[in-house]
N, C-alpha and C positions, 0 to 999 in steps of 0.2 A: 383198832382205830377208834378215834373219838366218834361219838354218835353223830351220824350222817346229818341230822338236822341241826346240830350244834355247829358243825363245820359249814354247812350251807349258810346258816344265819351270819357267819363271819365273812365268807368269801363273796357273798352276793353283792357287797358294796364295791368290790373290786371291778374295775372296767374289763378285766380279762373274763370275767363270768357275767357280763351284761347280757340279759336276754336269755340266760339259761334257766329253764324251769325246774323247780324242785323234783318233779316227777321223772326228770332225765338225769338228775344229779347223781344218784347212786351208781347208775349204770355207767355214767361218764367217768367217775373216779375209777371203776373197775377197768374201763377201756383204756384209761391213761396210766394204769399201774401206779395209782396214787398211794402214799403212805405217810404216816406222821411220826415225827421223833421229837423228844424232849431234850433240852440242853440247859445246863447250868450257867450262871453268869460267868463270863470269861472264856467260855468254851468256844473253840473254833468250829464253825459250821462248814465253812468252805475255805481251804487254804490255797493261796496263790500258787498256780502251777498245777493244782489238781485237775483231773479230767472232769469236765462239766457235762453231765448227762441228765440234768434236771432243771426245773423251775421251782424255786422255793417261795412259799407264801407263808407269811407270819400269822399264826393262829392266836398267839398271845405273846406278850413281852415286846421287846425292841431289840433290833440287831443293828450293828454299824458296818458299813462297807469301808475298808481302809486299804490304802496303797503304801507299800514300803519300797523305798529305792535301795540302790546298792550300798548306800552309806548308812542304811538302818533308819533313816528319817521316815516317819509315818505321817500320811496325810489321810484325814477322814474324808471320804468322798460324800457320804450321806449316812443318814440314819433311817431305818424303816421300822414302822410300827404295825399294829394289827391290820390285816387284810392287804398289806403291801408285799410286793414280790421283788424277787431278785433272780438273776440268771437269765432273764427272758431276752436281754440284748444279745448275750452270747448265743442263744439259740437261733435267732434270725441272722446273726453275723457269721454263723458256722465256726465259732471259735471253740476249739477242743479243750483248751487249757485255760483255767481262770487267771486273768491278770490282776485279780484283786482277792483279798480276803475278807470273809464275812464272819463276824464275831458276835456272840451274844452279849448285849449291854446289860441284860438282866436274865433271869430265868425265862426261857422261851419254849414254845411249841411251834414246829414247822410242818407244813404240809409239803410233801415232795411230789412232783408230777414229772414223768418222763417227757422231756420237751420234744423228742422226736415224734412221740405220739401225738402231740398237740399240733405240730406243723404238718403232719402227714395224715391224709384222709385214710381211715382204716378200710379193711376189706369189706366189713359190713356196711359201710357208708353211713355211719352214725349221723343223725340229722344235726347234731350239735357241733360237728368238727368244722364246718364251713364258718359257722359263727365264731368259734374259738379263734380260727385263723384271722379273721376280720378283726376281732377284738385284740389279738396279739399285735397287729400292725399299729393299732391305735395306742396300745400300751407302750410300745417302743418309741412312738412319736412323742408321747408325753414325757417319757424318761429323757429324750433328746432335749426337750425344752428345760428340764431341770438342770442338765449338764451345761446347757447355754447360759443359764442363770448363774452357775457358778464360775464359768469362764469370765462372765461380766464382772462378777465380785473380784476375782483374783487379778483382773486386768488393771485394777486401781493401783496407783503408784505407791501410796503411802499406807501405813497400818490404820491410820484414822479413816481414810478413804474406803479401805476394805471393810472396816467395822461398820461404818455408816451405811454403806451399800448393803452388807449382810443383813443389818437390822432393819432397814427399809424394805427388803424383800419379805422378811418374817412378819412384820407388824400388820401388813395388809391394811385394813381400814381401821384397826384397833388402836387406841391411844396407849393402852397398857398391854403387854403380850409377853409370852415366855418363849425361850429358845430351847432346843433339845440338846444343847451340849454344855458340858462342864467347861471351866476356863481352859483346862489343858486340851480338851477335845476341840474347843473353838479355835485355839491357836494352831492345832494341827490342820483343821478344816481350812483356815485362812493362809496357812503356810507362813506364819510370822512367829517371832520369838514370844514366848508366853509372858515373860517379865515386861517386855516392851509393850506388848498388847494391854496388860493390866495397867501399866502406867498410863497409857493413852486413854483407857476407859475412865480412870480417875481424873485425868486432866479435862476430859469432856464433861464429866460430872461437876467438877469445880467450876467450870465455865458455864454451867447451866444449859448444856446442850442436851443432856440426858439424865434420867435417874435410873438407878438399878438396885436390886437386892437379890443376890444369887442369880437365878435364871430369869427373874422377872425384870423387864425393862419398860422404860417409858421415854419416848423422844419428845423433847419439850418444844 
């Protein structure tokens, strides 16, 4: 396993580990049966339908969470970077089989934690367990906010409205900002045709609504 201090330095910024002291961290990882694994770009970390028995935390790289329907159409639900987690919603909902696929967008390292050991106080009554459960509830609440954001974006009627809503969420207070998706991935995320989306972006650029270069955007 990667050096304990290096892992702690990464995960301490995640809300799930808020308030966890380094002095408790190594024993906590042991109690939670934690392990690390490395994946190459394009590797599937979790396949839709697989049994979910862990929470995954990204130690390096980026992963994408995707959903595929019966017709083979792919929707990118989100992308997760360093110190972000996946699988925690399934833990709290009691879902045994994953409804989504998690895939490496680039070379990644993942910390896996047995989620049942997170949400169940162990026999030795480790002091950090109650804190972990509290943090888990906050984590799920934040994830629900992100999903609500996407529902708001996808509820827009036209491709232009979806694009502007998406870009508005991602820009925050910045005039210039970058997005985490390629054009193909953005089309999957917005559930629109890629060519139609690209045409709409060019129209908005020509109309002076926005400027862009690859993944860097500026709303005028």
